[in-house]
C-alpha positions in Angstrom: 45.9 58.3 29.5 49.1 59.9 31.1 52.2 58.1 32.5 51.2 58.3 36.1 47.9 56.5 35.2 49.8 53.8 33.3 52.2 53.4 36.3 49.4 53.0 38.8 47.5 50.4 36.8 50.7 48.4 36.4 51.4 48.7 40.0 48.1 47.6 40.8 48.2 44.5 38.7 51.5 43.5 40.2 49.9 43.9 43.9 46.8 42.0 42.8 49.0 39.2 41.0 51.3 38.9 44.0 48.6 38.6 46.8 46.5 36.1 44.7 49.5 33.9 44.3 50.4 34.1 48.0 46.7 33.2 48.6 46.8 30.2 46.3 50.1 29.1 47.9 49.1 29.6 51.4 45.4 28.8 51.5 44.0 25.5 52.6 40.6 24.2 51.8 38.5 23.0 54.6 39.2 19.4 53.6 42.8 19.7 53.6 43.5 17.2 56.2 41.2 14.7 54.4 43.1 15.2 51.2 46.2 15.2 52.9 45.5 11.6 54.2 44.4 10.6 50.7 47.6 12.0 49.3 49.7 9.9 51.8 47.8 6.8 50.8 48.3 7.4 46.9 51.9 8.6 47.1 54.7 6.5 46.6 57.8 6.6 48.8 60.7 8.7 47.9 63.8 6.9 47.2 66.6 6.8 44.9 66.0 5.5 41.6 62.2 6.0 41.8 60.1 5.1 38.9 58.9 8.5 38.5 62.1 10.1 37.5 63.2 8.2 34.5 61.4 5.0 33.3 58.0 6.5 32.3 57.1 6.7 28.7 58.0 10.5 28.5 61.0 11.8 29.9 61.0 14.4 32.9 59.9 17.8 31.6 62.7 19.2 33.4 66.2 17.8 33.9 66.9 18.4 37.5 70.4 17.3 37.1 71.3 20.1 34.4 69.4 23.1 36.2 72.0 24.2 38.8 71.6 27.8 37.7 67.9 27.7 37.9 67.9 26.0 41.2 69.3 29.1 42.7 66.6 31.3 41.1 63.4 29.0 41.6 62.9 27.7 44.9 61.2 24.4 43.9 61.9 22.8 40.7 60.0 19.7 41.4 56.8 21.6 41.9 57.3 23.5 38.7 58.2 20.4 36.9 54.8 18.7 38.2 52.9 22.1 37.3 54.4 22.0 33.7 53.6 18.3 33.4 50.0 18.9 34.7 49.3 21.6 32.1 50.6 19.3 29.5 52.1 21.8 27.4 54.0 20.6 24.1 56.7 23.3 24.4 60.1 22.6 25.7 61.0 23.9 29.2 63.9 25.8 27.8 61.7 27.9 25.3 59.3 28.4 27.9 61.5 30.0 30.2 62.9 32.2 27.4 59.7 33.5 26.8 59.4 34.4 30.4 62.8 36.1 30.4 61.7 38.0 27.2 58.5 39.3 28.8 60.4 40.2 31.8 62.9 42.2 29.8 60.1 43.6 27.6 58.6 45.3 30.9 61.9 46.7 32.1 62.6 48.2 28.6 58.9 49.7 28.7 59.6 50.9 32.1 62.8 52.7 30.7 61.1 54.1 27.7 58.4 55.5 29.8 61.2 57.0 32.1 59.7 55.3 35.1 61.3 55.6 38.7 63.6 53.0 39.2 61.8 51.1 41.8 58.8 50.8 39.6 60.8 49.1 36.7 61.1 45.7 38.5 57.5 46.0 39.0 56.7 46.2 35.3 59.2 43.5 34.6 57.7 41.2 37.4 54.2 41.9 36.1 55.0 40.8 32.7 57.3 37.8 33.6 54.5 36.3 35.9 52.0 36.0 33.0 53.1 32.6 31.6 53.0 30.9 35.0 49.5 32.3 35.3 48.8 30.9 32.2 50.3 27.6 33.1 47.9 27.5 36.3 45.1 28.4 34.0 45.8 25.6 31.6 46.4 23.1 34.5 42.9 24.0 36.1 41.1 23.7 32.8 42.6 20.3 32.0 41.9 18.9 35.4 38.2 20.2 35.3 37.7 18.5 31.8 39.2 15.2 33.4 36.9 15.3 36.4 34.0 15.7 34.3 34.6 13.0 32.2 35.6 10.7 35.2 32.2 9.3 36.1 31.6 7.9 32.6 35.2 6.5 32.6 34.8 4.7 36.3 31.7 3.4 34.7 33.0 2.1 31.7 35.9 0.4 33.5 33.2 -1.4 35.5 31.2 -2.6 32.5 34.6 -3.8 31.0 35.3 -5.8 33.9 32.0 -7.3 34.3 32.2 -8.3 30.4 35.4 -10.3 31.1 38.1 -7.8 30.6 41.1 -7.5 32.6 42.0 -4.3 34.5 44.6 -3.3 31.9 42.4 -3.8 28.9 39.5 -1.7 30.8 41.8 1.1 31.1 42.6 0.9 27.5 38.9 0.8 26.6 38.8 4.5 28.1 41.7 5.7 26.1 40.2 4.2 22.8 36.4 5.3 23.4 36.9 8.7 25.0 38.7 11.7 24.1 40.5 14.7 25.8 42.4 14.5 29.1 40.7 11.7 30.6 42.0 9.4 27.4 45.3 10.8 27.6 45.8 9.7 31.2 44.3 6.4 31.0 46.3 5.7 27.9 49.5 6.8 29.5 48.6 4.6 32.5 47.7 1.5 30.2 51.3 2.2 28.1 53.0 2.3 31.3 52.1 -0.8 32.6 52.7 -2.5 29.3 56.3 -1.6 29.7 56.5 -3.4 32.6 55.8 -0.6 35.3 53.7 -2.0 38.1 50.0 -1.0 37.6 50.0 0.3 41.4 52.9 2.8 40.4 51.4 3.9 37.3 48.0 4.7 38.9 49.9 6.5 41.9 51.4 8.8 39.0 47.9 9.4 37.8 47.0 10.6 41.1 50.0 12.8 41.2 49.3 14.2 37.9 45.5 14.8 38.6 45.5 16.2 42.2 41.7 15.3 43.1 40.1 13.5 45.9 38.2 11.4 43.2 41.1 10.4 41.4 42.6 9.2 44.8 39.3 7.3 45.7 39.5 5.6 42.4 43.4 4.8 42.9 42.9 3.4 46.5 40.0 1.1 45.3 42.1 -0.7 42.8 45.1 -1.0 45.0 43.1 -2.3 47.8 41.2 -4.5 45.3 44.7 -6.0 43.9 46.0 -6.9 47.2 43.0 -8.2 49.0 40.6 -9.1 46.4 37.0 -8.0 45.9 34.2 -7.1 43.5 36.0 -4.2 41.9 33.2 -3.4 39.3 30.8 -2.8 42.3 33.1 -0.5 44.0 33.9 1.5 40.7 30.0 1.7 40.1 29.6 3.2 43.5 32.5 5.6 42.9 31.0 6.7 39.7 27.6 7.5 41.3 29.3 9.3 44.0 31.3 11.6 41.8 27.9 12.2 39.7 26.4 13.3 43.1 29.2 15.5 44.0 28.9 17.3 40.7 25.1 17.5 41.3 25.7 19.1 44.6 28.3 21.4 43.2 26.0 22.8 40.6 23.6 23.3 43.4 25.8 25.0 45.4 27.0 27.4 42.6 23.3 28.0 41.9 22.5 29.3 45.4 25.9 31.3 45.8 25.5 33.1 42.2 24.0 36.2 43.7 26.7 36.3 46.2 29.5 35.9 43.5 27.8 38.3 41.3 27.6 40.9 44.1 31.3 40.4 44.9 32.3 41.1 41.3 30.4 44.2 41.0 31.7 45.4 44.4 35.3 44.8 43.6 35.1 46.2 39.9 33.3 49.3 40.7 36.2 51.3 42.6 39.0 50.5 40.1 36.5 51.0 37.1 35.5 54.4 38.5 39.1 55.5 38.9 39.9 54.5 35.4 36.7 56.1 34.1 37.8 59.5 35.9 41.3 59.0 34.9 40.3 59.3 31.1 37.6 61.8 31.5 38.4 64.3 34.1 42.0 63.5 35.3 42.4 66.8 37.0 39.6 65.9 39.6 41.5 62.8 40.9 45.2 63.9 40.4 45.6 64.5 43.8 45.5 60.8 44.5 48.6 60.4 42.3 50.6 63.6 43.0 50.4 64.0 46.6 51.8 61.6 49.3 48.6 61.7 50.9 46.8 60.6 47.8 49.2 57.7 47.3 48.7 56.4 50.8 45.0 56.8 50.4 45.1 54.6 47.1 47.4 51.9 48.7 45.0 51.8 51.8 42.1 51.5 49.4 43.8 48.6 47.2 44.4 46.7 50.7 40.8 47.0 51.9 39.8 46.0 48.4 42.1 42.7 48.5 40.7 42.0 52.1 37.4 42.3 50.9 38.0 40.1 47.9 39.4 37.6 50.2 36.3 37.7 52.5 33.8 37.4 49.9 35.6 34.3 48.4 35.6 32.7 51.8 31.8 33.3 52.2 30.7 31.9 48.6 33.4 29.2 48.3 31.8 26.1 49.7 33.8 22.9 49.5 31.9 20.0 47.9 
């Protein structure tokens, strides 16, 4: 594989990563307004000395008072801190940023060794430097998915504990003791925080911040309303548990119905770059005009843009919010 092919592949990966990141940052789901209202109900007010910044069991993952230099490089450290906490990474943030810097430097060195043009060296550096952040997002999504899969059983366990005569705090500790994975870690953290004197409403709202899901917000709102106005919390939790299970069933049904469309989208999107890579290895002289002439380069750029546009359209068609 020639240097031109390697450069083209690196540039394509960088463009895809950039577009996907922008899509994730700017895209809004159809139920965004409902989720925003739930977020407003479960979020605590921002004020000096807020409990979320220093009284919790674990210290903040990023010391916002000692990162003046990073604040000039990273637009929003609070969002990055929340992402780092949601991913539950047992690695110091300084080491994590060191890994990012090392990968970015490696990309620049590779660009120099391959004698790439100056404008492509930052592309190589950014392509490798963004990999740890993509890993954080993947780890966060996987952890939240595991939490939500176990949440119906956890909510029903809390309801049974309340009917057996346990207090709400004791019922939360049952989830931490009897279950495993992220669900046990998060409910155990809520239980231990309220044991240290933090109001239960604050700890539950912290749970809703760490697990940004509508199901968790429903649970938090039900508990907060019950503690302020009374009512049968066990019955409400049973209904929430059934609702979550029904949503999972509907989600599985939707995935089954859209499986053909998703598979067709994957094949259609993978076919052009796969064919290009195959021809680059087997018969490079046939497609060399795409890399060595201005017209060919423009055609590649237009093709990549249409590929990304088609990917977004297919995603909009097959992605049904449940």
